[in-house]
N, C-alpha and C positions, 0 to 999 in steps of 0.2 A: 154770525156774531154774538147769538144769544150767551154762549157762554164767557166772552168777554165783559159784556153787559153787566153779569153776575157779579164781575170783580171790581166794578166800579162802586164807590165809598161815598154816599151823601154825606156832608159836612155841616157843621153847624152855619146857619145860615149868616153869610158874610163875614164870616170869621179868616177867609182868605179870597182874594182878587186874583181872576186872569184878563189882562190886556190883550187884547185884539188889534193886530195891526196888518190893513189888506194890502195888498200889492199896488203895483205902477198900473196907473192908469184906470185901477176901479174905486170901488167906495166902501164904506162901511158896509152897505147894505150886501157886499158879496159873503160877509161873514155872519150874516144874519143868523142862519141855520145855525153855525155852531156858538154863536150866543145864546141862542134859546136852549140846546141841549146841554150844554153848559150850567147853564143857569139854574137847571133842574134840577142839580146835585148841590146847589146851596151856596155857589160863587157869586161873588160879587163881580159882573161882568162890565166892564168898560170897553166899548166898540169903537173905537178911534176913527174920525173920518177926517183925511189931511189932503189936500191938494198937492197928488204926488207928481203932477207935471210942472209944478209951478217954480221950483227952486232945484237946488242940488241937494244930494243925501246928507252931509252936514246940516244944513240950515233945518231941513225937514224933520231930522232926526230930534235937534233940539226942540223945536218947536210944539211936535205933537207927543212926543214922550213926556214932556214936562207938562203939558198939560194934564196928559193921561196919569200920570203920577199924583196929580194934585188931588184928584178924585178917589185918590186911594189912602188919606191920609188920616182915616179914622183908626182909633186907637183899637177897635175892634179887629181890624184886618193884621192878621199875624205874618203872612207871606203874600206876596206879589209876585205871580206868573206871568207868562207871556204864551199866547199863540200866536205865531205869525204866518201870514201868507207871500212866498215869492220876495220883492225886496222889502216888504217890513221887516224881515228877518237882518238886512244888510243894515236898516236902518237902528235897530237895536245894537248891533254889533259894534258900528259905529258910535253911538252914544255911550257905551259901556267901555269903550276903551280910553276914553278920557275922562272918565266918572262912574262912579258907583250908585248902586240904588240900594235904599235901605229895604230889608226885609225881602230882597229877590229870594225866589224860589227856583222853581225850573222852567226853563223854557223848550216848547217845541216847535220848529219851523217847517212849514209845507212846502216844499218844492223850491227852495231859496238857491240863489245863485252864490255861492257861498264861494267859487271860483268863479264867477263869473260865466259870461253865455256866449257862444260862438258867434249867435243869431245878433248882437251888438256889435262883434269885430266886423260881421260881413254887411249889415245895412244902417250900421251908424251913420254912415257917410250921406245917406240919402234925406233931404229934406222934409219927405215924407215921415221918417223914422223919428226925426225931430220934434216935428209936430203933434204925433202921437204921443211920444214918450218924453217929452222934455229933458231939462239938463241932466236930471238923476238917470234915465235911462242910457244916456251915453256914457254914464261911469260905471256900467255894470258889464265891461268887457273881460276878456281871459286874461288880457296882458299883466305884467308885472306892476304896471302902476296904475290899473284899475284900483278903485275903492275896495271891493272885497279883499282884492290880494294883497292890498297894502294893510290889511286891518291885523293879518298874522293869526296865530291860534288861538281858539275860546278857552277862557278861564271862568265858565260858569257850567252849572248843569244843564246840558243840552241834549237834546234829539232831535234827530232830523228824519223826517219822511219824505222820501223821494218819488215822484211818478215815471211811470214806464209805458205809459200809453201815449201816443201822438194822434190827434186827431186833424193838425193842420201839416200834410204833407211837403208844403213847400218849404216851412220854417224847420222842421224835421231833418228832410236832407241838409242841412246846413248845419246840422250837429254831427259829427261822426261816430259818436258814441249811442248806446241807448238811452232815450230821453223822453221829455213828456211834453215835447212839440217847443219847449222854450230853453229848457235846462237839462244836461244831460247827468245820469246818475251818479258818475263820477264826478262831475262838477257843483253838486248839492253838498258833497261832503266838506269837512272843514276838521282839521287837527283840534283836537281837545274834547270832540265832541262825545257824549257816554254812551249813547246808542244810534243804530239808523237803521232803517228798514225801507223796503222797496214797496210801493203799492200800484196795481195795475189802473193808474186815471191819469187824466192829463191835467197838464199845468193849469189851464184856466176852470177848471173845476173838482180839482182834489180836495179843496174847501169844503166842499158841498155835500160829500160824502159821510154818511155817520159811521161808518167801518174806520174809516180814517180820525174824527172826532173822536169816537171811543178810545182809539188807538193813542190819541195825543192826551186824554185825559188819564190815561192809566199808566203814562209816564209822568204827568205831574203830579199822582198819586204815589208811583212805586219806583220811580227814577231808570226806567227801565221799560221797554216795548213788553208786549204779551207774543209769546212765542205762538 
């Protein structure tokens, strides 16, 4: 990925921000590598930590995104971008479905369940599933009434990176298509997105790969992924 790295452009320090939203049952630590790499290009990084298992998607979206945006109120910040992992992308879609974000730039979602996940369909009734994932986890099924499928098309500049490597054979077998162990390549997509690529990484670790982070930054800077 040396050629791609050479195409990435440092910006004036803190003239743009990138808000990082981690996934379900994770913490901001899972986005630390992305935070470090992106900050090196001059971006103000807001690495959000939110209690993903404590509430439903709507409540989580409102609380964590509002707090993140407050950290980007400086007049020096001209654009606010987002890099999300898994359910973090659904939180952002939910927030933007009812309110706008001033200075919103571009968004990259890593392994988002934009059309839900069959894992939730098949395991959501288990008490252990609820214990591990909370009320938000139960909202991520593939049915027409699931939160992702009720939100409709996106109307912001979005790039999606899906994973195609599954490291958990049990969960992978619950999904009929090519998948990352939790979300299929096809269900990561959403109507209205500007670009889409598939990379050979698993759901749980896709956000820690430098090649993925570089593609995400390239989209933030150019509006499309590198070929």
